[in-house]
BAVO-498869 format. One record per residue (C-alpha): residue in three letters; x, y, z. Coordinates in nm, 3 decimals. Layout:
<recs>
ALA, X, Y, Z
...
</recs>
This chain:
<recs>
UNK, 4.429, 14.586, 6.172
UNK, 4.267, 14.549, 6.515
UNK, 4.124, 14.210, 6.417
UNK, 4.457, 14.102, 6.269
UNK, 4.649, 14.207, 6.580
UNK, 4.397, 14.030, 6.804
UNK, 4.438, 13.711, 6.601
UNK, 4.814, 13.730, 6.627
UNK, 4.798, 13.771, 7.004
UNK, 4.554, 13.478, 7.032
UNK, 4.770, 13.239, 6.832
UNK, 5.083, 13.360, 7.010
UNK, 4.927, 13.267, 7.342
UNK, 4.812, 12.930, 7.205
UNK, 5.161, 12.851, 7.076
UNK, 5.320, 12.956, 7.406
UNK, 5.084, 12.748, 7.620
UNK, 5.120, 12.444, 7.398
UNK, 5.498, 12.463, 7.401
UNK, 5.555, 12.477, 7.778
UNK, 5.685, 12.167, 7.953
UNK, 5.839, 12.094, 8.290
UNK, 6.217, 12.085, 8.275
UNK, 6.346, 11.778, 8.465
UNK, 6.660, 11.959, 8.582
UNK, 6.494, 12.272, 8.718
UNK, 6.145, 12.147, 8.796
UNK, 5.987, 12.455, 8.641
UNK, 5.767, 12.494, 8.335
UNK, 5.964, 12.624, 8.042
UNK, 5.885, 12.762, 7.697
UNK, 6.044, 12.545, 7.429
UNK, 5.985, 12.588, 7.056
UNK, 6.318, 12.420, 6.976
UNK, 6.324, 12.041, 6.967
UNK, 6.612, 11.843, 7.112
UNK, 6.713, 11.739, 6.760
UNK, 6.726, 12.106, 6.653
UNK, 6.919, 12.189, 6.970
UNK, 7.181, 11.926, 6.890
UNK, 7.205, 12.043, 6.528
UNK, 7.271, 12.398, 6.647
UNK, 7.539, 12.263, 6.879
UNK, 7.725, 12.088, 6.599
UNK, 7.700, 12.396, 6.376
UNK, 7.833, 12.630, 6.645
UNK, 8.107, 12.386, 6.742
UNK, 8.256, 12.411, 6.393
UNK, 8.271, 12.791, 6.413
UNK, 8.409, 12.796, 6.767
UNK, 8.690, 12.556, 6.681
UNK, 8.779, 12.764, 6.374
UNK, 8.769, 13.091, 6.568
UNK, 8.947, 12.992, 6.890
UNK, 9.132, 12.672, 6.802
UNK, 9.163, 12.357, 7.012
UNK, 9.452, 12.353, 7.258
UNK, 9.711, 12.104, 7.119
UNK, 9.754, 11.875, 7.420
UNK, 9.578, 11.542, 7.369
UNK, 9.641, 11.430, 7.728
UNK, 9.485, 11.743, 7.873
UNK, 9.193, 11.716, 7.631
UNK, 9.127, 11.355, 7.742
UNK, 9.145, 11.455, 8.108
UNK, 8.892, 11.739, 8.072
UNK, 8.667, 11.532, 7.846
UNK, 8.666, 11.243, 8.091
UNK, 8.577, 11.467, 8.383
UNK, 8.301, 11.637, 8.184
UNK, 8.150, 11.309, 8.068
UNK, 8.152, 11.180, 8.426
UNK, 7.946, 11.480, 8.539
UNK, 7.716, 11.478, 8.235
UNK, 7.635, 11.112, 8.305
UNK, 7.480, 11.207, 8.641
UNK, 7.279, 11.496, 8.494
UNK, 6.917, 11.482, 8.381
UNK, 7.020, 11.469, 8.012
UNK, 7.289, 11.198, 7.994
UNK, 7.204, 11.091, 7.639
UNK, 7.304, 11.419, 7.470
UNK, 7.616, 11.400, 7.248
UNK, 7.823, 11.575, 7.514
UNK, 8.148, 11.734, 7.400
UNK, 8.411, 11.895, 7.623
UNK, 8.701, 12.086, 7.471
UNK, 8.989, 12.300, 7.590
UNK, 9.015, 12.595, 7.352
UNK, 9.339, 12.781, 7.285
UNK, 9.246, 13.111, 7.447
UNK, 9.438, 13.285, 7.731
UNK, 9.123, 13.457, 7.861
UNK, 8.966, 13.310, 8.177
UNK, 8.636, 13.174, 8.045
UNK, 8.406, 12.877, 8.001
UNK, 8.088, 12.858, 7.797
UNK, 7.829, 12.620, 7.657
UNK, 7.613, 12.605, 7.346
UNK, 7.293, 12.400, 7.301
UNK, 7.313, 12.026, 7.261
UNK, 7.585, 11.961, 7.518
UNK, 7.889, 12.135, 7.366
UNK, 8.105, 12.283, 7.642
UNK, 8.433, 12.471, 7.625
UNK, 8.691, 12.582, 7.879
UNK, 8.986, 12.802, 7.793
UNK, 9.346, 12.725, 7.881
UNK, 9.338, 13.058, 8.064
UNK, 9.069, 12.925, 8.295
UNK, 9.261, 12.601, 8.358
UNK, 9.566, 12.802, 8.462
UNK, 9.361, 12.972, 8.735
UNK, 9.195, 12.656, 8.872
UNK, 9.369, 12.471, 9.154
UNK, 9.196, 12.134, 9.178
UNK, 8.990, 11.880, 8.992
UNK, 8.694, 11.969, 9.213
UNK, 8.719, 12.334, 9.104
UNK, 8.717, 12.231, 8.740
UNK, 8.421, 12.002, 8.817
UNK, 8.239, 12.305, 8.959
UNK, 8.295, 12.503, 8.638
UNK, 8.200, 12.214, 8.410
UNK, 7.897, 12.140, 8.628
UNK, 7.785, 12.501, 8.594
UNK, 7.810, 12.484, 8.213
UNK, 7.632, 12.147, 8.208
UNK, 7.361, 12.319, 8.412
UNK, 7.307, 12.577, 8.137
UNK, 7.249, 12.291, 7.894
UNK, 7.025, 12.076, 8.116
UNK, 6.820, 12.385, 8.210
UNK, 6.801, 12.467, 7.836
UNK, 6.875, 12.834, 7.901
UNK, 6.981, 12.905, 7.541
UNK, 6.684, 12.712, 7.405
UNK, 6.447, 12.912, 7.624
UNK, 6.587, 13.238, 7.490
UNK, 6.572, 13.113, 7.133
UNK, 6.211, 13.003, 7.184
UNK, 6.117, 13.349, 7.305
UNK, 6.290, 13.497, 7.004
UNK, 6.101, 13.265, 6.768
UNK, 5.775, 13.344, 6.942
UNK, 5.845, 13.711, 6.890
UNK, 5.859, 13.645, 6.516
UNK, 5.486, 13.566, 6.517
UNK, 5.345, 13.889, 6.384
UNK, 5.687, 14.048, 6.405
UNK, 5.585, 14.339, 6.189
UNK, 5.310, 14.433, 6.437
UNK, 5.481, 14.327, 6.757
UNK, 5.797, 14.525, 6.692
UNK, 5.593, 14.844, 6.678
UNK, 5.465, 14.796, 7.032
UNK, 5.740, 14.623, 7.226
UNK, 6.107, 14.701, 7.286
UNK, 6.151, 14.342, 7.404
UNK, 6.008, 14.205, 7.080
UNK, 6.219, 14.449, 6.883
UNK, 6.529, 14.315, 7.060
UNK, 6.437, 13.956, 6.981
UNK, 6.347, 14.055, 6.629
UNK, 6.703, 14.176, 6.578
UNK, 6.832, 13.844, 6.707
UNK, 6.596, 13.657, 6.477
UNK, 6.709, 13.869, 6.184
UNK, 7.067, 13.771, 6.261
UNK, 6.978, 13.403, 6.220
UNK, 6.922, 13.329, 6.589
UNK, 7.295, 13.297, 6.651
UNK, 7.326, 13.137, 6.992
UNK, 7.668, 13.283, 7.056
UNK, 7.513, 13.630, 7.078
UNK, 7.262, 13.531, 7.347
UNK, 7.365, 13.632, 7.698
UNK, 7.241, 13.444, 8.001
UNK, 7.060, 13.652, 8.262
UNK, 7.166, 13.660, 8.624
UNK, 6.880, 13.428, 8.722
UNK, 7.007, 13.175, 8.467
UNK, 7.358, 13.202, 8.609
UNK, 7.234, 13.146, 8.963
UNK, 7.031, 12.847, 8.849
UNK, 7.335, 12.704, 8.669
UNK, 7.537, 12.745, 8.990
UNK, 7.285, 12.537, 9.183
UNK, 7.279, 12.270, 8.915
UNK, 7.660, 12.269, 8.899
UNK, 7.669, 12.210, 9.273
UNK, 7.425, 11.921, 9.228
UNK, 7.635, 11.753, 8.960
UNK, 7.972, 11.795, 9.132
UNK, 7.834, 11.645, 9.456
UNK, 7.680, 11.360, 9.260
UNK, 8.029, 11.310, 9.119
UNK, 8.156, 11.295, 9.479
UNK, 8.358, 11.618, 9.463
UNK, 8.402, 11.851, 9.759
UNK, 8.134, 12.121, 9.720
UNK, 8.334, 12.390, 9.901
UNK, 8.565, 12.403, 9.599
UNK, 8.287, 12.579, 9.405
UNK, 8.300, 12.858, 9.664
UNK, 8.678, 12.879, 9.610
UNK, 8.617, 12.936, 9.238
UNK, 8.397, 13.234, 9.322
UNK, 8.665, 13.368, 9.556
UNK, 8.916, 13.361, 9.269
UNK, 8.668, 13.528, 9.031
UNK, 8.602, 13.791, 9.295
UNK, 8.971, 13.873, 9.309
UNK, 8.978, 13.903, 8.931
UNK, 8.670, 14.126, 8.923
UNK, 8.846, 14.348, 9.174
UNK, 9.136, 14.383, 8.933
UNK, 9.381, 14.184, 9.146
UNK, 9.659, 14.017, 8.952
UNK, 9.538, 14.121, 8.610
UNK, 9.239, 14.242, 8.408
UNK, 8.903, 14.085, 8.486
UNK, 8.735, 13.898, 8.201
UNK, 8.462, 14.107, 8.036
UNK, 8.197, 13.836, 8.081
UNK, 8.208, 13.885, 8.459
UNK, 8.006, 14.207, 8.414
UNK, 7.703, 14.004, 8.304
UNK, 7.723, 13.757, 8.595
UNK, 7.607, 13.797, 8.953
UNK, 7.870, 13.939, 9.188
UNK, 8.118, 13.657, 9.270
UNK, 8.100, 13.731, 9.643
UNK, 7.720, 13.702, 9.633
UNK, 7.753, 13.378, 9.438
UNK, 7.993, 13.246, 9.699
UNK, 7.757, 13.328, 9.985
UNK, 7.462, 13.175, 9.801
UNK, 7.650, 12.853, 9.731
UNK, 7.774, 12.831, 10.091
UNK, 7.410, 12.852, 10.200
UNK, 7.320, 12.578, 9.950
UNK, 7.605, 12.362, 10.079
UNK, 7.474, 12.408, 10.432
UNK, 7.146, 12.242, 10.332
UNK, 7.319, 11.932, 10.191
UNK, 7.332, 11.606, 10.387
UNK, 7.650, 11.570, 10.592
UNK, 7.775, 11.297, 10.358
UNK, 7.762, 11.543, 10.066
UNK, 7.954, 11.819, 10.242
UNK, 8.290, 11.656, 10.175
UNK, 8.447, 11.470, 9.885
UNK, 8.737, 11.456, 9.644
UNK, 8.946, 11.769, 9.594
UNK, 9.209, 11.624, 9.360
UNK, 9.462, 11.908, 9.373
UNK, 9.772, 11.703, 9.284
UNK, 9.597, 11.506, 9.010
UNK, 9.480, 11.830, 8.853
UNK, 9.803, 12.027, 8.881
UNK, 10.005, 11.746, 8.727
UNK, 9.802, 11.792, 8.408
UNK, 9.892, 12.164, 8.400
UNK, 10.268, 12.121, 8.389
UNK, 10.382, 12.286, 8.065
UNK, 10.045, 12.453, 7.997
UNK, 10.081, 12.762, 7.779
UNK, 10.022, 13.078, 7.982
UNK, 9.916, 13.411, 7.836
UNK, 9.919, 13.507, 7.467
UNK, 10.109, 13.287, 7.225
UNK, 10.370, 13.497, 7.044
UNK, 10.403, 13.228, 6.777
UNK, 10.065, 13.358, 6.654
UNK, 10.200, 13.712, 6.640
UNK, 10.256, 13.977, 6.903
UNK, 10.289, 14.352, 6.944
UNK, 10.582, 14.567, 7.046
UNK, 10.400, 14.895, 7.082
UNK, 10.210, 14.922, 6.754
UNK, 10.462, 14.712, 6.561
UNK, 10.321, 14.365, 6.490
UNK, 10.565, 14.075, 6.456
UNK, 10.474, 13.723, 6.346
UNK, 10.748, 13.464, 6.407
UNK, 10.574, 13.172, 6.236
UNK, 10.496, 13.367, 5.918
UNK, 10.817, 13.575, 5.940
UNK, 10.678, 13.922, 5.872
UNK, 10.641, 14.252, 6.055
UNK, 10.406, 14.543, 6.007
UNK, 10.382, 14.884, 6.172
UNK, 10.036, 15.010, 6.261
UNK, 10.002, 15.386, 6.317
UNK, 10.112, 15.525, 6.654
UNK, 9.832, 15.575, 6.908
UNK, 9.594, 15.345, 6.719
UNK, 9.421, 15.077, 6.926
UNK, 9.534, 14.731, 6.810
UNK, 9.408, 14.375, 6.853
UNK, 9.550, 14.042, 6.737
UNK, 9.259, 13.812, 6.651
UNK, 9.266, 13.455, 6.523
UNK, 9.168, 13.548, 6.168
UNK, 9.308, 13.901, 6.141
UNK, 9.502, 14.182, 6.307
UNK, 9.314, 14.511, 6.334
UNK, 9.375, 14.867, 6.445
UNK, 9.131, 15.150, 6.515
UNK, 9.220, 15.518, 6.494
UNK, 9.205, 15.726, 6.817
UNK, 8.904, 15.911, 6.678
UNK, 8.741, 15.573, 6.592
UNK, 8.682, 15.690, 6.236
UNK, 8.932, 15.470, 6.049
UNK, 9.036, 15.104, 6.049
UNK, 9.333, 14.897, 5.938
UNK, 9.295, 14.522, 5.892
UNK, 9.566, 14.266, 5.805
UNK, 9.466, 13.912, 5.709
UNK, 9.552, 13.624, 5.479
UNK, 9.399, 13.623, 5.133
UNK, 9.293, 13.327, 4.921
UNK, 9.469, 13.229, 4.598
UNK, 9.764, 13.385, 4.420
UNK, 9.864, 13.748, 4.440
UNK, 9.696, 13.831, 4.109
UNK, 9.383, 13.628, 4.178
UNK, 9.327, 13.776, 4.526
UNK, 9.377, 14.135, 4.412
UNK, 9.169, 14.091, 4.096
UNK, 8.878, 13.944, 4.288
UNK, 8.883, 14.221, 4.550
UNK, 8.902, 14.513, 4.308
UNK, 8.636, 14.359, 4.085
UNK, 8.399, 14.391, 4.381
UNK, 8.494, 14.741, 4.499
UNK, 8.616, 14.908, 4.181
UNK, 8.959, 15.051, 4.108
UNK, 9.269, 14.919, 3.934
UNK, 9.562, 14.785, 4.137
UNK, 9.919, 14.880, 4.053
UNK, 10.207, 14.635, 4.071
UNK, 10.509, 14.752, 4.271
UNK, 10.783, 14.627, 4.500
UNK, 10.756, 14.707, 4.872
UNK, 11.061, 14.619, 5.082
UNK, 11.171, 14.365, 4.819
UNK, 10.826, 14.198, 4.818
UNK, 10.593, 14.181, 4.518
UNK, 10.266, 14.365, 4.580
UNK, 9.949, 14.489, 4.413
UNK, 9.780, 14.792, 4.563
UNK, 9.526, 15.061, 4.488
UNK, 9.251, 15.288, 4.612
UNK, 8.890, 15.178, 4.639
UNK, 8.550, 15.321, 4.725
UNK, 8.239, 15.130, 4.814
UNK, 7.885, 15.241, 4.889
UNK, 7.742, 15.097, 5.211
UNK, 7.414, 15.146, 5.396
UNK, 7.597, 15.392, 5.621
UNK, 7.740, 15.588, 5.329
UNK, 8.047, 15.597, 5.107
UNK, 8.363, 15.430, 5.241
UNK, 8.704, 15.501, 5.089
UNK, 9.032, 15.324, 5.142
UNK, 9.354, 15.166, 5.023
UNK, 9.420, 14.796, 4.970
UNK, 9.757, 14.623, 4.960
UNK, 9.817, 14.260, 4.859
UNK, 10.160, 14.115, 4.939
UNK, 10.321, 13.792, 4.819
UNK, 10.544, 13.658, 5.100
UNK, 10.662, 13.315, 5.206
UNK, 10.421, 13.121, 4.987
UNK, 10.116, 13.313, 5.114
UNK, 9.929, 13.627, 5.011
UNK, 9.847, 13.895, 5.269
UNK, 9.575, 14.156, 5.237
UNK, 9.599, 14.488, 5.421
UNK, 9.298, 14.718, 5.409
UNK, 9.282, 15.074, 5.542
UNK, 8.950, 15.255, 5.519
UNK, 8.726, 15.525, 5.664
UNK, 8.401, 15.707, 5.585
UNK, 8.447, 15.940, 5.289
UNK, 8.431, 16.250, 5.511
UNK, 8.715, 16.123, 5.734
UNK, 8.930, 15.958, 5.468
UNK, 9.129, 16.267, 5.350
UNK, 9.266, 16.313, 5.705
UNK, 9.357, 15.942, 5.738
UNK, 9.481, 15.851, 5.389
UNK, 9.845, 15.953, 5.438
UNK, 9.871, 15.769, 5.772
UNK, 9.726, 15.453, 5.621
UNK, 9.955, 15.475, 5.318
UNK, 10.263, 15.504, 5.540
UNK, 10.159, 15.193, 5.734
UNK, 10.099, 14.993, 5.418
UNK, 10.459, 15.063, 5.319
UNK, 10.599, 14.897, 5.635
UNK, 10.511, 14.536, 5.551
UNK, 10.842, 14.347, 5.535
UNK, 11.021, 14.024, 5.618
UNK, 11.096, 13.954, 5.983
UNK, 11.466, 13.873, 6.018
UNK, 11.545, 13.948, 6.384
UNK, 11.655, 13.610, 6.533
UNK, 11.521, 13.698, 6.878
UNK, 11.176, 13.781, 6.740
UNK, 11.174, 13.473, 6.517
UNK, 11.248, 13.254, 6.818
UNK, 10.985, 13.409, 7.051
UNK, 10.814, 13.137, 7.256
UNK, 10.506, 13.143, 7.483
UNK, 10.538, 13.136, 7.859
UNK, 10.435, 12.814, 8.029
UNK, 10.329, 12.691, 8.369
UNK, 10.580, 12.492, 8.569
UNK, 10.451, 12.297, 8.867
UNK, 10.693, 12.288, 9.161
UNK, 10.654, 12.051, 9.456
UNK, 10.802, 12.213, 9.764
UNK, 11.028, 12.001, 9.985
UNK, 11.013, 12.247, 10.274
UNK, 10.774, 12.509, 10.403
UNK, 10.832, 12.859, 10.268
UNK, 10.663, 13.196, 10.248
UNK, 10.524, 13.326, 9.921
UNK, 10.806, 13.583, 9.912
UNK, 11.064, 13.306, 9.955
UNK, 10.897, 13.108, 9.678
UNK, 10.919, 13.406, 9.441
UNK, 11.290, 13.447, 9.522
UNK, 11.374, 13.078, 9.482
UNK, 11.138, 13.016, 9.188
UNK, 11.103, 13.346, 8.999
UNK, 10.829, 13.389, 8.740
UNK, 10.790, 13.580, 8.414
UNK, 10.475, 13.749, 8.550
UNK, 10.423, 13.988, 8.846
UNK, 10.395, 13.847, 9.197
UNK, 10.028, 13.949, 9.218
UNK, 9.946, 13.728, 8.919
UNK, 10.146, 13.437, 9.061
UNK, 9.948, 13.470, 9.384
UNK, 9.621, 13.480, 9.189
UNK, 9.683, 13.166, 8.984
UNK, 9.782, 12.984, 9.304
UNK, 9.478, 13.125, 9.489
UNK, 9.692, 13.260, 9.774
UNK, 9.792, 13.604, 9.899
UNK, 10.137, 13.757, 9.876
UNK, 10.159, 13.725, 10.255
UNK, 10.073, 13.353, 10.250
UNK, 10.302, 13.064, 10.338
UNK, 10.319, 12.723, 10.172
UNK, 10.343, 12.401, 10.377
UNK, 10.592, 12.132, 10.269
UNK, 10.483, 11.888, 10.002
UNK, 10.239, 12.114, 9.817
UNK, 10.248, 12.178, 9.443
UNK, 10.279, 12.543, 9.338
UNK, 10.258, 12.712, 8.996
UNK, 10.516, 12.941, 8.847
UNK, 10.541, 13.087, 8.497
UNK, 10.862, 13.031, 8.302
UNK, 10.994, 13.122, 7.959
UNK, 10.895, 12.876, 7.690
UNK, 11.158, 12.668, 7.523
</recs>
C-alpha cells in the first residue's frame, strides 16, 4: 500500500506540473486538465439545462441589446474566438452567472436594478472575466486531479473528499462556487474589459453600492449568492483604488443611462403570476386555470418545473407537477415503479387516479399518497410523502390537500398580470417624495429608491429618466 500510495502521489505531481500553463488574462500559471474543446462542450450542455430551468426572457429587442453589448466586450478580451453567448433569463432574482466556454446569463431582475449601459457592461465584464480566467475550468481540473487514486486520497484529505463528491456527481459546473479570490480577480478583469470598451469605470463602483444596499436588506431581500462574494463595500473600495491607477484617459467614458433605460420600458418586474402565484398557501395558476391548497404553515416554493411545500417539522413534502402522457398511462407508469394500485374517482368534478405507495430508499422506507388529475388537456401529478416513521402523523394532512385540486374560475385570478417597469422622463425637478405622489408604484418606496439607485430623501433634476413599477396590462 505504501508503494502504491507513493506511486499515486508521484504521478499526481507529474500530471499537475505538466498541465500548468500561463493564463493570458491573469498572467498566472494555472492548472488545466480540461481542454478548450471540452470547456465549450460543457458550456453547450449546461446552456440547454439553464434555458429549460429558467427560461429565456421573451423580448427579442432586449436580448439583441444585451447580446450586442456582451459581444462587444468579449471581442476585447483575451479569448475573443470562444462561441460567446449572452442571454437574459426569465428570473426576478438579481443575479448574473457564467459557465465554461463563454455562456453568460443575466436575469431580468438584475436588469431592473441597473441604471446605465456602463453598469451592465461592468456586470458582463465581470462574468467574461470568470470565463477568460477559466475559474470553473481550474476547479474542475482540481476535481479531476483528485480522482487520481481517489480511493486512497479520500481517506487522507477532506479537500479531496469534497472534490470526490463533485466528481461523483458528474462534475456539474453549476454546483461549483467561485472563491472570493476568483470574484476579486473577475472584478479586475471586468474593469479592464469595460474600459477597453470605452465605458466609464466609476459605474462599476456604483454597481457595488447598489449590491451593498441589497446586502444590508434595503428595499428587499438580498440575493443568496451575495453571501459567497466579497463584501460589496470592500469591492467598491478595491475597484476605486484600481480606477485610480488607470491612465487619465481611461478614467472617463460612456455612461449610457438613457440608452439603457429605454430598453427597460415594459420590463417584467418581480414574479410572474401567469406562471402561478400564492395567496397564503393557496396556489393559483391563471394560465393552466387550476388552484390547489397546500397545508397551512407549510413552507412553499413555486419553481419552474414544480410547486413544492415542506412541513414545518421538515419531515414531509408535497410536490405538484405536470405528468407525461394520458391519465391512465401516467398513473400506471408511476405505480408500476413504486407499487400499489390506484383507484379511479372524481375530485371536484375532475377525473383522477390516486393511491398509496411505499418505496425503499437508501435513507429508509418512504410512504406517501399520489394523485393524478386530468384537467384542461393536461395531466397533473401531486405527491405527498414522508419517512415511514413520520407518515402516520402527516397522512391525513396530505390527503386533505390532495382533495383541494380544482378548476380556477375566479375572473380576477384568471386575469392576474405581472408588474412592469415604466420609464418616466421628468419635465421638471422634483423630490423623490413628490415623484412617488405623482407617479405611484406597486412596490414600496424603499424598493423604488433601490431600483433607481437613489435615497428616499433624494431629488431628481429635470430631464432625467426614472423607473416606476405599474400593474401589468
